[in-house]
VMD Tcl script that draws the C-alpha trace (Angstrom):
set ca {
  {-22.74 -28.07 -4.08}
  {-22.70 -29.79 -0.68}
  {-19.05 -29.50 0.39}
  {-16.36 -26.86 -0.07}
  {-12.66 -26.91 0.74}
  {-10.96 -23.55 0.69}
  {-7.42 -24.06 -0.68}
  {-4.29 -22.82 1.06}
  {-3.72 -20.17 -1.60}
  {-6.86 -18.28 -0.47}
  {-6.28 -15.72 2.29}
  {-9.60 -13.86 2.25}
  {-13.17 -14.97 1.76}
  {-14.96 -12.03 0.18}
  {-18.30 -10.59 1.14}
  {-21.25 -12.89 0.37}
  {-18.87 -15.44 -1.21}
  {-21.20 -18.40 -0.51}
  {-24.32 -16.52 0.54}
  {-27.51 -18.47 -0.09}
  {-25.81 -21.77 -1.02}
  {-28.72 -23.71 0.43}
  {-27.27 -27.21 -0.21}
  {-23.86 -26.58 1.32}
  {-23.37 -28.95 4.30}
  {-19.69 -28.61 5.23}
  {-16.88 -26.20 4.65}
  {-13.18 -26.58 5.38}
  {-11.50 -23.21 5.63}
  {-7.80 -23.13 4.89}
  {-5.50 -22.28 7.75}
  {-4.19 -19.41 5.60}
  {-7.51 -17.53 5.50}
  {-7.15 -14.34 7.57}
  {-10.63 -12.91 7.13}
  {-14.14 -14.20 6.50}
  {-16.10 -11.44 4.81}
  {-19.53 -10.07 5.64}
  {-22.38 -12.44 4.70}
  {-19.85 -15.00 3.45}
  {-22.05 -18.00 4.36}
  {-25.29 -16.20 5.24}
  {-28.36 -18.35 4.58}
  {-26.49 -21.63 4.04}
  {-29.23 -23.38 5.95}
  {-27.84 -26.94 5.57}
  {-24.35 -26.10 6.78}
  {-23.70 -28.19 9.91}
  {-20.11 -27.52 10.95}
  {-17.59 -24.75 10.48}
  {-13.93 -24.67 11.52}
  {-12.23 -21.28 11.43}
  {-8.49 -21.59 11.01}
  {-5.73 -20.33 13.29}
  {-4.73 -17.41 11.04}
  {-8.17 -15.85 10.77}
  {-8.47 -12.57 12.69}
  {-11.96 -11.43 11.68}
  {-15.33 -13.06 11.20}
  {-17.45 -10.52 9.31}
  {-20.93 -9.18 9.94}
  {-23.62 -11.86 9.39}
  {-20.91 -14.22 8.11}
  {-22.82 -17.32 9.26}
  {-26.20 -15.72 10.00}
  {-29.29 -17.84 9.28}
  {-27.30 -21.08 9.01}
  {-30.16 -22.91 10.66}
  {-28.48 -26.36 10.69}
  {-25.11 -25.24 12.05}
  {-24.47 -27.36 15.16}
  {-20.89 -26.53 15.98}
  {-18.33 -23.91 15.20}
  {-14.68 -23.84 16.14}
  {-13.29 -20.32 16.33}
  {-9.57 -20.07 15.77}
  {-7.30 -18.91 18.58}
  {-6.16 -15.66 16.96}
  {-9.59 -14.34 15.93}
  {-9.89 -10.82 17.29}
  {-13.25 -9.64 15.94}
  {-16.62 -11.33 15.57}
  {-18.90 -9.02 13.60}
  {-22.47 -7.92 14.16}
  {-24.96 -10.80 13.81}
  {-22.12 -13.11 12.77}
  {-23.95 -16.25 13.98}
  {-27.45 -14.84 14.48}
  {-30.35 -17.24 13.93}
  {-28.11 -20.33 14.01}
  {-30.87 -22.12 15.86}
  {-29.11 -25.52 16.09}
  {-25.83 -24.21 17.50}
  {-25.29 -25.92 20.87}
  {-22.29 -24.21 22.42}
  {-19.73 -21.55 21.74}
  {-16.32 -20.80 23.17}
  {-14.90 -17.35 22.53}
  {-11.08 -17.68 22.43}
  {-8.88 -15.55 24.63}
  {-7.68 -13.32 21.76}
  {-11.16 -12.11 20.79}
  {-11.47 -8.47 21.75}
  {-14.74 -7.49 20.10}
  {-18.06 -9.27 19.69}
  {-20.55 -7.31 17.58}
  {-24.15 -6.53 18.36}
  {-26.47 -9.50 18.08}
  {-23.58 -11.82 17.20}
  {-25.35 -14.89 18.65}
  {-28.90 -13.53 18.81}
  {-31.74 -16.02 18.35}
  {-29.46 -19.05 18.65}
  {-32.32 -20.87 20.33}
  {-30.45 -24.16 20.76}
  {-27.41 -22.58 22.43}
  {-27.05 -23.92 25.98}
  {-23.58 -22.72 27.00}
  {-21.26 -19.82 26.23}
  {-17.73 -19.29 27.46}
  {-16.39 -15.78 26.94}
  {-12.66 -15.13 26.71}
  {-10.71 -12.76 28.92}
  {-9.98 -10.06 26.32}
  {-13.61 -9.29 25.54}
  {-14.21 -5.95 27.24}
  {-17.85 -5.42 26.30}
  {-20.89 -7.59 25.74}
  {-22.68 -5.48 23.16}
  {-26.41 -4.96 22.80}
  {-28.40 -8.09 21.93}
  {-25.25 -10.24 21.70}
  {-27.00 -13.31 23.19}
  {-30.59 -12.06 23.06}
  {-33.36 -14.65 22.60}
  {-31.04 -17.58 23.28}
  {-33.91 -19.18 25.15}
  {-32.07 -22.41 26.11}
  {-28.89 -20.76 27.32}
  {-28.24 -22.17 30.80}
  {-24.54 -21.65 31.42}
  {-22.55 -18.47 30.88}
  {-18.93 -18.10 31.95}
  {-17.71 -14.51 31.70}
  {-13.98 -13.83 31.49}
  {-12.27 -11.49 33.92}
  {-11.56 -8.88 31.24}
  {-15.19 -7.87 30.75}
  {-16.06 -4.28 31.71}
  {-19.55 -3.60 30.35}
  {-22.79 -5.50 29.81}
  {-24.88 -3.42 27.43}
  {-28.67 -3.18 26.93}
  {-30.45 -6.44 26.04}
  {-27.20 -8.42 25.96}
  {-28.99 -11.45 27.48}
  {-32.58 -10.38 26.81}
  {-35.00 -13.26 26.57}
  {-32.53 -15.88 27.82}
  {-35.33 -17.58 29.70}
  {-33.33 -20.74 30.47}
  {-30.63 -18.85 32.38}
  {-31.04 -19.58 36.12}
  {-28.01 -17.92 37.68}
  {-25.05 -15.83 36.65}
  {-21.79 -14.72 38.22}
  {-20.59 -11.31 37.08}
  {-16.83 -10.97 37.59}
  {-14.98 -8.26 39.49}
  {-13.89 -6.58 36.25}
  {-17.43 -5.55 35.28}
  {-18.16 -1.91 36.11}
  {-21.42 -1.35 34.18}
  {-24.61 -3.37 33.92}
  {-26.86 -1.36 31.63}
  {-30.63 -1.05 31.27}
  {-32.43 -4.29 30.35}
  {-29.15 -6.21 30.11}
  {-31.02 -9.28 31.39}
  {-34.47 -8.26 30.15}
  {-37.08 -11.01 30.65}
  {-34.66 -13.68 31.74}
  {-37.69 -15.28 33.33}
  {-35.84 -18.29 34.75}
  {-33.13 -16.24 36.46}
  {-33.29 -16.65 40.25}
  {-29.88 -15.54 41.56}
  {-27.29 -12.99 40.49}
  {-23.85 -12.46 42.00}
  {-22.00 -9.22 41.17}
  {-18.29 -8.71 41.76}
  {-16.54 -5.88 43.54}
  {-15.81 -3.67 40.52}
  {-19.36 -2.51 39.88}
  {-19.64 1.27 39.58}
  {-22.97 1.62 37.76}
  {-26.02 -0.60 38.04}
  {-29.05 0.48 36.08}
  {-32.09 -0.27 38.26}
  {-33.83 -1.77 35.23}
  {-30.95 -4.10 34.36}
  {-33.05 -7.09 35.47}
  {-36.38 -5.79 34.18}
  {-38.88 -8.60 33.63}
  {-36.86 -11.22 35.53}
  {-40.01 -12.53 37.16}
  {-38.29 -15.33 39.12}
  {-35.38 -13.28 40.46}
  {-35.15 -13.65 44.25}
  {-31.69 -12.32 45.11}
  {-29.08 -9.92 43.81}
  {-25.91 -10.27 45.88}
  {-23.02 -7.84 45.61}
  {-19.47 -8.58 46.73}
  {-18.95 -6.92 50.10}
  {-15.72 -5.35 48.83}
  {-17.66 -3.29 46.23}
  {-16.98 0.41 46.85}
  {-20.35 1.78 45.64}
  {-23.00 -0.85 46.29}
  {-24.10 -3.07 49.15}
  {-26.62 -5.89 49.27}
  {-28.82 -6.61 52.27}
  {-30.77 -9.85 52.13}
  {-30.52 -9.92 48.33}
  {-31.62 -6.29 47.81}
  {-29.17 -3.74 46.36}
  {-28.47 -0.43 48.16}
  {-25.84 2.24 47.79}
  {-22.78 1.75 49.97}
  {-24.11 4.09 52.68}
  {-27.33 2.11 52.82}
  {-29.29 5.33 52.41}
  {-30.80 4.55 48.99}
  {-32.55 1.37 47.88}
  {-31.29 0.91 44.31}
  {-32.69 -2.37 42.97}
  {-35.21 -4.84 44.36}
  {-35.28 -8.36 42.85}
  {-38.36 -8.38 40.66}
  {-39.51 -11.91 41.50}
  {-39.37 -11.60 45.26}
  {-42.87 -12.19 46.67}
  {-44.86 -11.03 49.70}
  {-44.28 -8.20 52.14}
  {-41.13 -6.15 52.38}
  {-39.93 -3.95 55.22}
  {-37.39 -1.34 54.18}
  {-34.40 -1.47 56.58}
  {-34.11 1.30 59.14}
  {-31.92 4.19 58.07}
  {-32.88 4.05 54.39}
  {-33.90 7.53 53.27}
  {-34.60 7.13 49.55}
  {-36.34 4.65 47.28}
  {-34.46 5.16 44.04}
  {-35.93 5.70 40.61}
  {-37.21 2.41 39.14}
  {-36.03 0.53 42.25}
  {-39.20 -1.62 42.37}
  {-40.17 -1.19 38.70}
  {-42.16 -4.20 37.45}
  {-41.71 -6.10 40.71}
  {-44.92 -8.00 40.15}
  {-44.75 -10.30 43.19}
  {-44.32 -7.88 46.08}
  {-47.64 -7.22 47.86}
  {-46.83 -4.61 50.49}
  {-44.01 -2.25 51.38}
  {-43.58 -0.48 54.71}
  {-40.90 1.93 55.84}
  {-39.97 4.26 58.66}
  {-38.11 7.53 58.15}
  {-38.12 7.71 54.38}
  {-37.38 11.14 52.96}
  {-37.82 10.64 49.21}
  {-39.62 8.29 46.87}
  {-38.11 8.98 43.45}
  {-39.89 9.05 40.09}
  {-41.24 5.68 38.91}
  {-39.93 4.01 42.04}
  {-42.79 1.49 42.15}
  {-44.13 1.71 38.61}
  {-46.05 -1.31 37.35}
  {-45.94 -3.27 40.60}
  {-49.14 -5.02 39.64}
  {-49.69 -6.94 42.92}
  {-48.69 -4.19 45.32}
  {-51.71 -3.54 47.54}
  {-50.51 -1.42 50.44}
  {-47.89 1.24 51.10}
  {-47.32 2.28 54.72}
  {-44.83 4.98 55.58}
  {-44.19 6.40 59.02}
  {-42.12 9.47 59.89}
  {-41.86 10.55 56.29}
  {-41.52 11.08 53.42}
  {-40.74 14.67 52.54}
  {-41.06 14.15 48.77}
  {-43.00 11.78 46.53}
  {-42.05 12.34 42.89}
  {-43.89 11.96 39.59}
  {-45.17 8.50 38.65}
  {-43.85 7.00 41.88}
  {-46.73 4.50 41.87}
  {-47.52 4.57 38.17}
  {-49.78 1.70 37.04}
  {-49.70 -0.05 40.41}
  {-53.17 -1.27 39.62}
  {-53.39 -3.56 42.63}
  {-52.66 -0.72 45.04}
  {-55.68 0.07 47.16}
  {-54.36 1.96 50.18}
  {-51.59 4.44 50.88}
  {-51.01 5.33 54.53}
  {-48.63 8.14 55.39}
  {-48.19 8.93 59.08}
  {-45.60 11.54 59.69}
  {-44.10 13.92 62.16}
  {-41.80 14.98 59.33}
  {-43.26 17.67 57.07}
  {-44.36 16.34 53.66}
  {-43.26 19.12 51.36}
  {-43.93 17.78 47.85}
  {-46.28 15.17 46.47}
  {-46.35 15.27 42.70}
  {-49.83 15.47 41.25}
  {-49.17 12.32 39.22}
  {-47.54 10.30 41.99}
  {-50.51 7.93 42.40}
  {-51.57 6.83 38.91}
  {-53.04 3.57 40.19}
  {-56.45 2.73 38.78}
  {-57.77 0.76 41.78}
  {-56.51 3.03 44.55}
  {-59.28 3.68 47.08}
  {-57.67 5.69 49.87}
  {-54.77 8.08 50.35}
  {-54.50 8.73 54.07}
  {-52.19 11.40 55.44}
  {-52.02 11.89 59.19}
  {-50.56 14.93 60.88}
  {-50.98 18.67 60.82}
  {-48.35 19.62 58.24}
  {-48.28 22.88 56.37}
  {-48.48 21.27 52.92}
  {-50.72 18.19 52.73}
  {-53.52 16.42 54.49}
  {-56.38 14.14 53.50}
  {-60.13 14.44 53.77}
  {-62.04 11.17 53.65}
  {-59.18 9.44 51.84}
  {-58.72 12.23 49.28}
  {-55.32 13.91 49.11}
  {-55.64 17.65 49.78}
  {-52.98 20.33 49.61}
  {-52.93 22.88 52.40}
  {-53.38 25.64 49.84}
  {-56.88 24.15 49.65}
  {-56.72 22.17 46.44}
  {-57.80 18.64 45.60}
  {-54.40 17.12 44.76}
  {-55.41 13.54 44.05}
  {-58.73 11.78 44.08}
  {-58.34 7.97 44.41}
  {-58.87 6.62 40.87}
  {-60.54 3.43 42.07}
  {-63.61 5.15 43.52}
  {-66.95 5.14 41.74}
  {-70.00 7.35 41.40}
  {-70.30 10.95 42.52}
  {-68.05 13.24 44.53}
  {-68.92 16.53 46.21}
  {-65.90 18.77 46.70}
  {-65.94 20.27 50.20}
  {-66.73 23.98 50.48}
  {-63.30 24.63 52.00}
  {-61.56 23.73 48.71}
  {-60.38 26.53 46.42}
  {-59.00 24.62 43.43}
  {-59.04 21.36 41.56}
  {-55.33 20.75 40.98}
  {-53.60 19.34 37.91}
  {-54.32 15.65 37.30}
  {-56.51 15.48 40.42}
  {-59.08 13.26 38.67}
  {-56.84 11.77 35.97}
  {-57.99 8.30 34.91}
  {-60.90 8.32 37.37}
  {-62.89 6.27 34.90}
  {-65.74 5.37 37.25}
  {-66.43 8.84 38.60}
  {-69.60 10.00 36.84}
  {-70.26 13.32 38.55}
  {-68.26 15.94 40.44}
  {-69.96 18.82 42.24}
  {-67.73 21.82 42.80}
  {-67.69 23.44 46.21}
  {-68.76 27.01 46.81}
  {-65.19 28.35 47.02}
  {-63.57 26.63 44.02}
  {-61.89 29.32 41.96}
  {-59.58 27.40 39.63}
  {-59.84 24.22 37.61}
  {-56.19 23.71 36.77}
  {-54.61 22.12 33.72}
  {-55.37 18.42 33.20}
  {-57.58 18.37 36.30}
  {-60.01 15.83 34.78}
  {-57.65 14.47 32.12}
  {-58.87 11.07 30.85}
  {-61.73 10.93 33.37}
  {-63.59 8.69 30.98}
  {-66.68 8.20 33.15}
  {-67.48 11.86 33.83}
  {-70.88 12.64 32.31}
  {-71.50 16.31 33.14}
  {-69.84 19.29 34.73}
  {-71.41 22.42 36.15}
  {-68.71 25.05 36.58}
  {-69.93 27.33 39.31}
  {-69.90 31.12 39.21}
  {-66.93 31.19 41.63}
  {-64.56 29.69 39.05}
  {-62.52 32.20 37.01}
  {-60.24 29.93 34.99}
  {-60.39 26.52 33.33}
  {-56.86 25.33 32.61}
  {-55.38 23.70 29.53}
  {-56.53 20.13 28.89}
  {-58.71 20.31 31.99}
  {-61.28 17.90 30.53}
  {-59.20 16.42 27.71}
  {-60.63 13.14 26.41}
  {-63.55 12.99 28.86}
  {-65.27 10.77 26.35}
  {-68.53 10.37 28.35}
  {-69.04 14.08 29.01}
  {-72.37 15.16 27.48}
  {-72.93 18.61 28.99}
  {-70.82 21.48 30.30}
  {-72.19 24.63 31.90}
  {-69.56 27.32 32.26}
  {-70.14 29.78 35.10}
  {-70.48 33.51 34.65}
  {-67.13 34.31 36.30}
  {-64.97 32.20 33.99}
  {-62.66 34.48 32.01}
  {-60.56 31.91 30.18}
  {-60.95 28.36 28.84}
  {-57.48 26.95 28.26}
  {-55.99 25.16 25.27}
  {-57.52 21.73 24.59}
  {-59.70 22.10 27.67}
  {-62.49 19.96 26.17}
  {-60.54 18.47 23.27}
  {-61.76 14.98 22.40}
  {-65.00 15.17 24.40}
  {-66.61 13.30 21.56}
  {-70.17 13.10 22.98}
  {-70.36 16.63 24.40}
  {-73.71 17.88 23.15}
  {-74.77 20.78 25.34}
  {-72.53 23.77 26.04}
  {-73.40 26.99 27.81}
  {-70.74 29.67 27.98}
  {-70.68 32.24 30.78}
  {-71.12 35.97 30.40}
  {-67.56 36.93 31.46}
  {-65.71 34.67 29.04}
  {-62.97 36.50 27.14}
  {-60.69 33.76 25.79}
  {-61.24 30.31 24.31}
  {-57.86 28.67 23.83}
  {-56.35 26.67 20.98}
  {-58.08 23.32 20.36}
  {-60.43 24.03 23.27}
  {-63.36 22.08 21.77}
  {-61.53 20.24 18.99}
  {-63.25 17.03 17.88}
  {-66.40 17.62 19.93}
  {-68.33 15.91 17.19}
  {-71.74 15.96 18.89}
  {-71.63 19.59 20.00}
  {-74.82 21.45 19.06}
  {-75.43 25.18 18.62}
  {-74.59 27.52 21.47}
  {-74.19 31.27 21.97}
  {-71.12 33.42 22.44}
  {-71.41 36.32 24.86}
  {-70.48 39.83 23.76}
  {-67.36 39.94 25.97}
  {-65.54 37.21 24.06}
  {-62.31 38.55 22.52}
  {-60.37 35.51 21.33}
  {-61.14 32.16 19.72}
  {-57.90 30.19 19.39}
  {-56.54 28.01 16.59}
  {-58.69 24.94 15.90}
  {-60.88 25.85 18.87}
  {-64.00 24.28 17.33}
  {-62.46 22.34 14.46}
  {-64.28 19.17 13.49}
  {-67.38 20.06 15.52}
  {-69.44 18.49 12.78}
  {-72.85 18.92 14.45}
  {-72.73 22.71 14.67}
  {-75.43 24.19 12.44}
  {-75.27 27.94 13.04}
  {-72.34 30.06 14.24}
  {-72.76 33.71 15.16}
  {-69.52 35.47 16.01}
  {-69.70 38.24 18.64}
  {-68.95 41.84 17.70}
  {-66.32 41.95 20.49}
  {-64.06 39.36 18.81}
  {-60.46 40.53 18.53}
  {-58.70 37.31 17.43}
  {-60.11 34.52 15.27}
  {-57.53 31.74 15.22}
  {-56.35 29.66 12.33}
  {-58.75 26.83 11.45}
  {-61.00 27.91 14.32}
  {-64.08 26.26 12.77}
  {-62.46 24.14 10.07}
  {-64.16 20.90 9.06}
  {-67.43 21.87 10.75}
  {-69.19 19.98 8.01}
  {-72.70 20.49 9.40}
  {-72.51 24.29 9.52}
  {-75.16 25.83 7.29}
  {-75.23 29.42 8.56}
  {-72.40 31.79 9.47}
  {-73.02 35.25 10.90}
  {-69.60 36.94 10.94}
  {-70.63 39.77 13.27}
  {-68.98 43.17 13.15}
  {-65.50 42.17 14.35}
  {-64.83 45.66 15.67}
  {-61.33 44.77 16.95}
  {-60.63 41.99 14.47}
  {-57.76 42.63 12.06}
  {-58.00 39.48 9.95}
  {-60.73 36.96 9.39}
  {-58.40 34.11 10.34}
  {-56.43 31.71 8.18}
  {-58.42 28.57 7.27}
  {-61.06 29.61 9.79}
  {-63.94 27.92 7.97}
  {-62.17 25.61 5.53}
  {-64.04 22.42 4.65}
  {-67.33 23.70 6.09}
  {-68.98 21.74 3.33}
  {-72.62 22.57 4.18}
  {-72.15 26.35 4.29}
  {-74.36 28.00 1.64}
  {-73.69 31.73 1.81}
  {-71.54 34.32 3.58}
  {-72.27 38.02 3.84}
  {-69.91 40.59 5.29}
  {-72.17 43.56 6.04}
  {-71.41 47.28 5.65}
  {-70.45 47.54 9.35}
  {-67.91 44.72 9.20}
  {-64.61 46.09 10.53}
  {-61.80 43.63 9.66}
  {-59.72 44.58 6.63}
  {-58.65 41.13 5.45}
  {-60.22 37.79 4.62}
  {-57.54 35.32 5.66}
  {-55.66 32.70 3.69}
  {-57.77 29.61 2.95}
  {-60.59 31.13 5.06}
  {-63.30 29.27 3.10}
  {-61.16 26.73 1.28}
  {-63.20 23.74 0.04}
  {-66.56 25.09 1.18}
  {-67.88 23.08 -1.71}
  {-71.58 24.04 -1.34}
  {-71.00 27.75 -0.86}
  {-73.03 29.55 -3.56}
  {-72.95 33.23 -2.59}
  {-70.39 35.61 -1.08}
  {-70.92 39.30 -0.39}
  {-67.71 41.13 0.58}
  {-68.43 44.53 2.04}
  {-67.48 46.68 4.99}
  {-63.83 47.67 5.45}
  {-62.28 44.68 3.70}
  {-59.31 45.76 1.60}
  {-57.58 42.43 0.98}
  {-58.73 38.98 -0.09}
  {-55.76 36.82 0.82}
  {-54.30 33.70 -0.79}
  {-56.71 30.83 -1.51}
  {-59.46 32.50 0.52}
  {-62.19 30.82 -1.57}
  {-60.14 28.00 -3.06}
  {-62.25 25.10 -4.44}
  {-65.66 26.59 -3.63}
  {-67.08 24.50 -6.43}
  {-70.69 25.75 -6.18}
  {-69.93 29.45 -5.94}
  {-71.99 31.38 -8.53}
  {-72.27 34.86 -7.01}
  {-69.40 36.99 -5.72}
  {-70.01 40.66 -4.95}
  {-66.77 42.44 -4.11}
  {-66.98 45.69 -2.14}
  {-65.54 48.92 -3.48}
  {-62.94 49.17 -0.67}
  {-61.08 46.04 -1.79}
  {-57.61 46.93 -3.06}
  {-55.76 43.62 -3.34}
  {-56.75 40.12 -4.43}
  {-54.00 37.69 -3.59}
  {-52.74 34.55 -5.32}
  {-55.29 31.82 -6.08}
  {-58.03 33.59 -4.11}
  {-60.80 32.03 -6.25}
  {-58.93 29.09 -7.76}
  {-61.12 26.14 -8.81}
  {-64.42 28.03 -8.36}
  {-65.69 26.06 -11.31}
  {-69.30 27.36 -11.27}
  {-68.53 31.09 -11.14}
  {-69.97 32.68 -14.35}
  {-68.79 36.29 -14.05}
  {-66.93 38.63 -11.76}
  {-66.88 42.42 -11.34}
  {-63.65 43.84 -9.92}
  {-64.05 47.29 -8.31}
  {-61.90 50.17 -9.46}
  {-59.97 50.45 -6.18}
  {-58.33 47.08 -6.79}
  {-54.72 47.87 -7.59}
  {-53.10 44.45 -7.31}
  {-54.29 41.11 -8.72}
  {-51.87 38.24 -8.17}
  {-51.17 35.04 -10.05}
  {-53.83 32.36 -10.54}
  {-56.58 34.35 -8.81}
  {-59.21 32.79 -11.07}
  {-57.27 29.74 -12.20}
  {-59.49 26.88 -13.42}
  {-62.73 28.86 -13.06}
  {-63.98 26.89 -16.02}
  {-67.46 28.52 -16.17}
  {-66.18 32.10 -16.04}
  {-67.36 34.03 -19.12}
  {-67.08 37.73 -18.31}
  {-64.70 39.76 -16.14}
  {-65.37 43.47 -15.61}
  {-62.78 45.83 -14.17}
  {-64.06 49.30 -13.21}
  {-60.80 51.06 -12.46}
  {-59.50 54.14 -14.25}
  {-55.97 52.75 -14.45}
  {-54.50 49.39 -15.19}
  {-54.01 47.40 -11.98}
  {-50.81 45.55 -11.22}
  {-51.50 42.07 -12.54}
  {-49.70 38.77 -12.87}
  {-49.75 36.48 -15.86}
  {-51.94 33.40 -15.67}
  {-54.69 35.08 -13.67}
  {-57.24 33.28 -15.83}
  {-55.41 30.01 -16.52}
  {-57.73 27.19 -17.64}
  {-60.70 29.61 -17.83}
  {-61.75 28.04 -21.11}
  {-65.18 29.74 -21.23}
  {-63.90 33.28 -20.72}
  {-65.00 35.61 -23.55}
  {-64.59 39.22 -22.37}
  {-62.51 41.31 -20.01}
  {-64.28 44.69 -19.77}
  {-62.51 47.90 -18.74}
  {-63.43 51.62 -18.62}
  {-62.28 54.10 -21.28}
  {-59.95 56.62 -19.63}
  {-56.99 58.59 -20.99}
  {-54.66 56.95 -18.48}
  {-55.49 53.53 -19.86}
  {-52.72 52.15 -22.02}
  {-54.16 48.89 -23.21}
  {-56.06 46.27 -21.29}
  {-53.36 44.49 -19.29}
  {-55.91 42.13 -17.73}
  {-56.59 40.76 -21.18}
  {-53.26 41.27 -22.88}
  {-51.13 39.57 -20.24}
  {-53.44 36.61 -20.16}
  {-53.85 35.91 -23.87}
  {-57.53 36.91 -24.07}
  {-59.18 37.91 -27.32}
  {-61.81 40.60 -26.99}
  {-61.79 43.93 -25.25}
  {-64.94 45.83 -24.30}
  {-64.64 49.38 -23.01}
  {-67.30 49.79 -20.30}
  {-68.71 52.63 -18.25}
  {-66.64 54.31 -15.52}
  {-67.03 53.07 -11.96}
  {-70.24 54.25 -10.22}
  {-70.05 56.75 -7.37}
  {-68.04 55.75 -4.33}
  {-71.20 55.73 -2.24}
  {-72.03 52.28 -3.60}
  {-70.49 49.67 -1.38}
  {-70.36 46.98 -4.02}
  {-71.01 46.76 -7.75}
  {-73.59 44.44 -9.22}
  {-73.60 43.23 -12.78}
  {-76.53 45.52 -13.57}
  {-74.23 48.53 -13.18}
  {-72.56 47.74 -16.49}
  {-74.73 49.31 -19.21}
  {-74.05 50.22 -22.84}
  {-72.85 53.78 -23.56}
  {-75.28 56.56 -24.49}
  {-73.09 57.90 -27.27}
  {-71.35 55.54 -29.61}
  {-68.74 58.20 -30.31}
  {-67.43 57.97 -26.73}
  {-66.70 54.24 -26.63}
  {-64.98 51.87 -28.99}
  {-65.27 48.10 -29.27}
  {-62.17 46.55 -30.73}
  {-59.97 43.49 -30.70}
  {-57.52 43.23 -27.86}
  {-54.79 42.34 -30.28}
  {-55.58 44.77 -33.09}
  {-57.08 42.19 -35.42}
  {-60.48 42.17 -37.14}
  {-63.24 42.25 -34.52}
  {-64.65 38.87 -33.75}
  {-68.25 37.84 -34.37}
  {-68.94 38.21 -30.68}
  {-67.59 41.77 -30.73}
  {-69.76 42.67 -33.73}
  {-72.82 41.33 -31.97}
  {-71.96 43.47 -28.95}
  {-71.65 46.59 -31.19}
  {-75.02 45.90 -32.77}
  {-76.61 45.42 -29.34}
  {-75.21 48.76 -28.17}
  {-76.56 50.60 -31.24}
  {-80.01 49.07 -30.85}
  {-80.05 50.11 -27.18}
  {-79.39 53.79 -28.13}
  {-82.33 53.84 -30.58}
}
mol new
graphics top color blue
foreach p $ca { graphics top sphere $p radius 0.5 }
foreach p [lrange $ca 0 end-1] q [lrange $ca 1 end] { graphics top cylinder $p $q radius 0.2 }
display resetview
């Protein structure tokens, strides 16, 4: 089918009526058709011409999208709505005229019409929606009707052929990136009705030299092609293609947020009397080399000079007090000097380094290389002071430095070592985050706290010495320090935070101090090289933390000694310690929590102390090598799936005088299990351990040994001295099995 005529009797073309008719070349739409449905002709890539009749009021979403051969379209005079993407990707379409009755043009309606060179927009269209003409790279002429109020984000994005545009008086809003990367645009004229101009409206317009605003505009004023507020106190938008030096007019007090953003041709800016440089005012001005400000400013906000990687010198000479310079104001990788003249109460500079009057290094120029010695007058290294100082290899702290604040050396990729002096009491959060060249850290003897993520991501940190006063190691403090070798904790340490040493795969031996009060979740998880763990006494420790040593796949054995104080082994504490063979649980431990030894595939010996009262759900699940287990008599509660899939388990012995509280499916998939042994006491009313789990044989064993024994070994279970005191019988009252008979015979032989 190459040609279609829609008869007069048809009033509506339904959704996708001719979608994908790849051979269709022409269509004649009856004058009686009032609506063209969504996707009606989508993908008709040989269709060359379309005429929309005078009774049609709506062209649906994607109605002609991807009609790659469509060269012309005539839109009827009473059409009111053109749907989203209605003509998107019609790459051969040359021109379009939006009739005066059209009120709504959907998002992306003409997007990627790469051959489109002119567009005339009718007077009833109130809004150019997002992406409406985006990527129309040959669009050269745009005539906007007087009814337009808003130009939304990316409306003309990528219209690189557009050289100039006149925005009528009716327009009150030009939104962010409305003309994004219109790289051929040189001049813009804006009418008097403008009430809101986003400073990034012309982002990426690398040839833009002037933005002129009608002098009758109530809120904006242009001076020499630069946009200011009406009072000429704030510079709002600088044309991003304007080259060379720029002198801010006298009387201007504020450089607005994003005012110079991505102005990649300006090389220097000077001003007198500025009070405020707002956030991101000069971000990504790649060729900006010098900033000179006299008699001001009072405030320089965050990211004011973000990624101005050509910036080498900042000169601030002021009789006006500089009150605030944000620590991240100068994120410019090649900056060499920050010079502040004057005797203000807040900031100064020493040898081109920005210093706060409270005696802190506020910003070290990121472009400098080699070593830096902090003067002895300095008391702190402030937040982000050395951020992105990639070529600084060594920093020597002065004799009075007391604080290394959060993020102080954040992303200082060249820093190789740090010696924290004995004057320092605190290392802030993320202080050395991602210092990927740091190989050694010596923490002074006055440091009390190492903050969260302080050394996180220091992937080649090998040598660590902790000071004698250290009390707290924060969450993630040494996370992913993959090269970190063994070190010692001092006996004042009270807290190791969550994930503090997780994924420190080179640690071989960990000895926890007796003073430890908090062991965080996953504190040493995935330390796959750890062979030896000495838990210490944990005098103040309530719980041996959740997942603390999970996936420590080289760990062979764990022993909790008689003097171990914590009462609980935490959830998943040793989960997937796949080479763990032996566990001795002693001391004051009363609870083994959920999944504590989950998937310890090599575990063959478990000695449970007599103080244990509760074994929680799935505590020993998937311990597939465990051959037997003795449960002390104090255990009163055994939860579901405690020994699930312990496929080598053959014998379970319970030494209590009364049935514990047990769940069903404690021994699910324990296919080798033969006996559940219990003591013979009057209070016993059947063997619930066996009965509730479908087990076959019941062996009455000796009572629990004296309470002086801290744990029970398998040798404690011996045959009775008098056969009249003990009975071997089937758990289900059936004829004793062969195994039971063998056990009876063995008992009788032992007595004689």
